[in-house]
N, C-alpha and C positions, 0 to 999 in steps of 0.2 A: 482380626485373625479369627477364622470360623474354627472353632473347636469341634463342633458336631461334625462338621464334613471330614475333619481328619480322623476322629475317631471314627466314623464309617469306613473309611479306608484302611483302617486297621481291626476290622472286624468287630468294633464296640459300638456300633452305632446305636442310638438311644430311639430303637423301634423294637416293638414286641413281635416276636415270629408269630407265624401262624399255622404252626403244625401241629394239626389235629386229626391228622388222618390216622393216627393209631387208635382212635376213639371207636367203640364198639357198642354205643347206646343206640336206643332205637330211632335217635334223630341224627341225621346225617350232619356229623360233626366237622367234617370237612369243608364243609360250604363256608363262604364268606359269611359272617354275621351282618354286614352292612343291607340296609334294606334300599333296593335299586328302585329307579323312576320304572322299570318294565313291571316291578311286582305292584306299584300302586295302579299303573295303567291296567293291568289284568284284573286286580281287585276291583277297580273302579267298574269296568266294563261288567264284571260278574254281577255287582250291586245293582247295575242298570237294569240288566236283563231279570233279574230277581224283583225288582220294584214295579218293573212293568207288567211281568207276570201276575203279581199279585194285585196291582190295581185294575188290570183288565186293558191295560193300552192295546194289546195284541187280542182283538174277541175272538179270533180263529184257533180253535184248538191245535189245529196240527202245527200252525205257524210258531205259537206259543210252544210248544212241545218241542219243535226242530230246534228252536233257537235255544230253549233250557238245556237240551242235550248236546247242542254245540259248542255251548258255552262251559259246560261240565268238561267235555273231553279237551278243549283249548285250554281252558283256565286251570284244569285239574293236571295239565301235562307236567309238573315238577314233582305232584305226589305220584302218577305212573312211573315217573322215570325213578324216582328215587326206590319205588317198590320194585322195578325189574332190577335195578343195582344191587338191591338186598338181596333179593332171590336168587341172584347168580351167585353170591357170596353165601347162600344157605343160610340168611340170617331171619330170622322170625322179628318183623318190626312192625310198627302201630301205621306206618306207609302202606304195608302189604295187606292189613285188615281192612284200612280205609279203603283201599283200591277195590276189594273184594267186595265191600259193601257197596261202594258205588256203581262197580258193575252190575250186581244184583240188583239194585234199584233201577238202574237204566232197563236191565232186561224184563222186570214187571210193570215198566211203564211210568214208574216215580220218578219223572224227569226233574220237576222240580223240587223235589226232595233230596234228588242226587245233587243239584247244583248248589242248593243250600247247605248241604253237608262240605263240599267242595269248598266252598266260600268261607266257612267258619274255620274248617282246617288251615287252609292258607293264611286266614287272618291272625289266627293264633301263632304260626309258625312266624309270621313277621313281628307280631309283637315280642315275640322270644328273641327274635334276632336283634331287634330294637334295643331290648333290655340289656342283652347279654353284650352289645356293642358297647352302650353304655357303662357296663362293668369293667370292660376292658380299657375304656378311656380313662375310668377313674384310677386303674394303675398306670395308664399311660402319664399321668400328671407326676408321678415319681421320676419317670424316665425324662420327662420335660424340665427336670431341675437342672439338667448340664446345661452350662454356661453357653450360650454361643458365641460371646466374644469375652475376652479378657483384657485389662488395661495393663499395659506394661509400664511400670515407672522408671523412672533413669535411678541406676544404683549411683553408690559413692566411689567407686572405682571403676577406670577405664583401662583394660587392657590394651597397651599401644605396641608393645614388642612380645615378640615370640608367637607361641599357639596356645591358644585356651582348649583345652580338651574337656569334653562334658559326656558324661557317660548318663544315659537314661536306661534305667534299670527295669523300670515296667512302662509299657504303654498298651492301650486299647483293653481289653478285656483282663489283662493282669493287674489293672489299677484297683484300686478300691472301687470306683464308683462304676467300673467294667465289671466287677464281681457282683455289686449291687444289681445291676441289670441282668446279668445273667442269673442270680437267684430268683429275679422277680419272673423272667421270662419260664424259668423251671417251675417255680411253682404254680404259674398260670396252666402249664401242661400236666401237671402233675395229677393224680387221682388218688384220692383218700379212699381208704377202706369203705367207709360209707356209701362212697360214689359207686365203688363195683357192687355193693351190696342194692344199691338202686337199678343199676344196670340189670342184675339178675332178676330183681323184682319185675321190671318193665318187660323184661322176654317172658318170663313166667306168667305174667297177665295176659300177654298175647296169646300164649298156648290156651290160658283158661278161658279166653273169651273166644277162642275157635271150638274149643269144647263144649262151652256152655251153648254156643249158636247151632252146632251139630245136636246136641241133647235137645234144643228147644225144637229144631225142625222135625227131629223123630216123632216128639212126642205131640207137638201142635199141629204140625203139619202147615204151618202159618209160616210165609216167606216174609213177610212183613214184620213179625215179632222177631224173628231170626235177624234180619238185616238190623233191627234195632238194639239187639242183643251184641252184635259185632260191633257198632257204632258206639254205643255207650261205654263199653268197657275199654280200658286203655290205662296206660300209665305215663302219658306224655307229660302231666304235671310233675312227677317224681323224675321222669327221666330229664326233663329240662330245668326242674326247679333245684335238684339236689347240684349238680355242677354250677349253677348259678348262685346258690347259697354260698357254695364254697368260695366260688371267685368274688362274690361280694364281700365275705370275709376278710379275704386276704386284700382287696382293694381298701376297705375300710379301715385296715390295720395301718397299709403303705400310706393313707393319706394323714395318719398320725405319726409316721416316721418310725413305724415297726413292720420289719421284712420277715417274712415267713419263707422258709424254703419249700412249701409244699402245703396241700390240703391235707396229708397225713397227720403234719404238725399241729394244724389248726384243730383238728379233731381229737387228738392225743391232747393239746391243752385243755378240752372241755371236760376231760376226765381226770386232770390233775387234783389230787387231795393234799399233797404235800410241797412246800416251797422250801427249797434249802437256798441260803444265801452267803455268799463270801463277804468278809467284811471290808478289805482295802479295795478302793475303788468303786465298792458296789454300795455299801452302807455308807463309807465314808468318801470324803470327796478324793482320796487317793493322793493328797499332796501334804503330806505329815512335814511337820516343822520341829525343829529342836528347841525343847523348852528349857533343859538344863543338861550341864555337863558337869560330872563329878571325877574328882581327880583324887588318886591316893598312890602312896610308895614314891613320894618325891617328886612326881609328875605334875605338870600344870594343866590348866583346862585346855589350853591350845595343843599341848603336847596329846593328849588323849584325841582331841578333835581330829587333829592333822593326821595321828597315826591310824584313826578309822577312816578317813577321808583317802589315804592312800590306797587302802583296800577296796574301798567301793567307788574309785574314781571311775572305772569303767561299768559300774552296774546300771543295769535299767530297774532294779527293785526301787518303789518308792522310798522306802526307807533310807537306802544307800544315796538315792539322789538327794535327799533332804540333807543328809551329812556332809556330801560334798558342796552343796549350795551354801551351807552355813561356813563350812572351811573357806571357799572363796570369798563370801562376804567378811570374812575377818582376814582375808588377803594371806592365807597361808599356802606357801610353796607344798606343792604334792609330786615328790619323786615317784618313778615308774618301779613296779615292782618286776622282779624275775619271773617268778614262778605263781600260779594263782589254783588252788582248789577251794571249789564253792560246793556246799553241802546244802541242798534244798532243806528249808524249814530249820536249818541250824546256824549257817553263816557260812564265813569265808577264812580262809588260812593262805597266807601269801609270803612270800619272801622279800625283802627289800633291805639292801645294804648290809648281807649276810645274817639278817637277822629276822625271825619268825613273826608276824602279826596275826592275832586271833580277833574277829569281830562277829560278833554273834550271840548266841543263848548259852545259857548255864551248859546245858548238854555238850556243845562245843567244847567248851573249857574243860569240861570233867572228861571227856574222852581222849583230849590231848594232854591231860595231866596236869592242867593249871589250875591252881588252888585258888578258890574265890573266897575271900573273908566273909564271915556271918553278917557283919554289918551291911556289905555291899548286898549280899543275898536278901536282907531284909529290905533295903532300899528298892531292888528290883520287885519283890513281891508288893511291895506298897504302889509303887506306880504301875503294876500291871493291873493291881487290885482297883485302881482309879480309871482305869480304863485306857492306859497309857502302854506304851512301848518302851522298854529299858534294854538297850543294846551294849553288853560287856565288850570292853576293849583291852587288850593284851600284847606284849611284845616278849617273844623268848618264852621263859616260864615263869613272866610276873605279870600280874593285872595292872593294869595304868588307870582303870577308872570306869565310868560307864556314862553313856549319853540317852536321855530321855527324850522320849519324840511323842508327839499327839498328833492326831489325824482326826479333822472335824467331822463330825457326823453330815450327812446332807441333811438340808431341810426339810425335804419331805420323807425322808425315810422312817421317822417315828409314825408319820399318818398314813404312809403307804404298809406298814405291818400292822396297824391297827385296822387297816381296810380289809387286808388280807385275812387277818382272823375274824374280822365281822362276817366274811361271806364263808367262813369255815375250813380255810386253810389251816394246816397245821405249819406252823413256821420255825425254821431251826436254823441256825449261825452255825457255819464250819469255817475255823480261820488257822492259817497257821501261827498265828499270835499266841502266845501264853493262856492257858486255861483260865487265869485270873483274869486277864485283859478280854477275853472271850466271854466270860461271866458277867463282867462290869458292863459290857458293851450290850449284853441281853437283857440286863436287867433294866438298862435305861430306854430299850427299844420296845420292851416287853414281848420277846419272842418266846416260843413255848421252850426251846431248848438252845444251848451254846455250849459248843465243844471246841476247845483250843487244842495247839500243841500238835496240829496235824500236819504231816506231810503229804505232797500230792497223791502219792499212792493211797494216805490211808482216809484222805478224802474219798476216793474211790470207793474203798471198801466200806464208808459209812452209807453211801449210797446204794451198793449193793444189798448191805443190810436192810435197808428200807424196801428195798424192790422185793426182796425175799419175803418179808413180810406182807406182801401184797400192795404196798403202797406205790401209788402212782405218782413220780419225782420230778419237779422241773428244779433245775440246778441254776442258779443265776450267779454269772461271775465275769470277770474282766480280764485276768491275768494268765500268762503262760502256764502257771501251776494250776490254774483251772480247768483247763482243756481236757485233760484225761475225764474228770468228772462231768463237764458238760456232755462229752460223749457217752458217758456210762447211763446219765439219767434218761428217764422216759422223754424228757424234754429239755434241750439246752439252751439257755437264754443268755446271750451275751450282751454286755453293755457297750454303746457304740463307740465310746474312747477306749475300748479294750485294746489287747494286743491282736495282732492279724492273725496268730494262732487261734485265739479265742473265737474270734469272728469267723473264721473257716470250720472250726468244730461245731458251733452253735447251730441249732434248728431255727431260732429266732433271734434276731437282733434290735434290740432298741436304738435306733439311731442318736438318740440323745442318752444322757446319764440319769434321766429323770425315771426315778423307780415308779412314779404315779402312771408311766405308761406300762408298767409290768402288770398293774390293777384292770388297765383298759383291755390290755389285747386279751386276757383271761375272761372278762366280761365279753368281748366279742366271741371269744371260740365259744363261750356257752349259749349265747344267743342264737349263733348259727346252728350250734347242735339242735337246740328245741326247734328252729323253723324246719329244719330236714326231717324231723320226728313228726312234725304236724303235718307236712306234706306226705311222708308214708303212709300214716294212718287216714289220713283225709283221703288219699286216693283209694285205697283199701275200702274205704267205708262207702265211697260214692260209687265205685264199681259194685260192689254188692248189692245195695239199695237198686241201682239202675238195672241190673241183670235181672232182679227179681220181678221187678214191675215191667219189664219187657217181655220176659217170658209169658206172665198171664195176660198181656196183652193191652197193659195199661200205658204204654208208653210208642207214641209214634215215633217214626226213624227222626223226622226234624227236632222233636223234641230230646230225642236221644243226643243227636249232634248239639242242641244247645248245651245240654248238660256236660258233654263230655268237652266241648271248648271253654265253656263257661268254668268248669272245675280246674282246667289247664291254665286259663289265664289268672283265677285266683290263685292258685299255686306259684305261679311263675310270679305275680306281683307280691305275693307273700314272701317270697325270696328276694325280690328286688328292694323290698323296703329296707334291708340290712344297708343299703348304700346310703341311705338318708338318715337313718336311726344314728342317734348319737349315743356312745355306751355312756353309762352312769361316771360323770367326774368323780374322782376320789374326794371325799368330803374334807 
């Protein structure tokens, strides 16, 4: 059974789209990035003419110049074509400036110089295309995780009579895997703010190059120096290196099971200074277990557990699921309730057999007028202080007892928090559990601050408070209750085993629940940003020095072409190394 073909028919095929026609930088990003055989042949012939001219294969100067001119016009056709298309769109690009330099060189008889310039420019574009193609293949590895075949095992029951109706609720792009594919495709096409800055810088440097060339011609009256100014100035390195660095960051993260929805969020991650963590399912395994049942007022432990399980039997909350699981283990029957009211952060009130059941926190009991004895409150505080969660259980206006639950911390949680703090992040724990539980977990993990007894909207308010003080906040969570806070934070990070709502809301998704992946993606984002900044200032520095040398006649056009292409290749390769670099593994 070929699942990939079926998915393609439902518009969720495992292929990254190539829609980059909206790009407006100074390289034509609408072209395919794959290197064709024709490009190899074109470069090979141009190289042959260059070598023949330099070594004197053709001794007659007219034949040599004619071949160099012809090779420039034929081999440089892609440059001329792009320049014409950009001119029609009224865009100032490097192809346009290179075309002007080539035509000027040909007009003053610098045929070999023009050929060498065209060769270097095309060679740089070919390297860029190959590198970008490698980056996209890195992301494609995530798409290739789609299984091509599945094994269908025989079940234990065969429907021999009647009709079996099967309802498919999600197909194609609506499935979890389909959404992952869509996120990756959108991430590849999205443009981070730093990339838009790179585009503006590239366009600005083109105008600057023309201005500097005009000034050089007016002052020096030297066409050779003017051509050298046009050739040496350019922003190809930053124009090509910036999107490549972002693509490399997204691809590097994807190979580690970290999905980012776009370069915007990768850039924002590099500026984060505060990490806010949810407790259940994020710092803990999210599989709490019942550790004790306390019964009072003539109730038995089974009475308390059964009553709590009746109210929680359809709950998706980890604590509710743990209570129901424990009741099933004791073979306790669970009757259906008739009405239910859920109070986020407080608990459940339901009706069963004409009686009202209360399961939740002290606040729930107080607001419903159910008295809680002092010794039970003392037990609640003691359990919370030990990092456990104590759920009160009552029926009508009488408390029956309490259920104590404990959720095991993830093995890597303590080390992940230590790594985050070592890198200078402020780590805060926000949870709906009691303040005592929050402080106990906070002390064990060593977080900077732990706040409990928070409703979902109160978590959002805490995030807003941090943002108002100028903090850049990453919120990490996995539950439905975390979704509003994930949306409010600078960057929302969802754990891979979290709820659909959290995964949809988050900007970054850790496909596993390993917190060390959070440390890794933060390191990737910072390294990506450093590379982009190096390319920015490197491009400006090379252009400034090159223009000054060319203005004073110290730079021949061929040397200017070498500097232009050499710096472009250096910045492209600087970005490409992000594909191979491994982020520092958590200690």
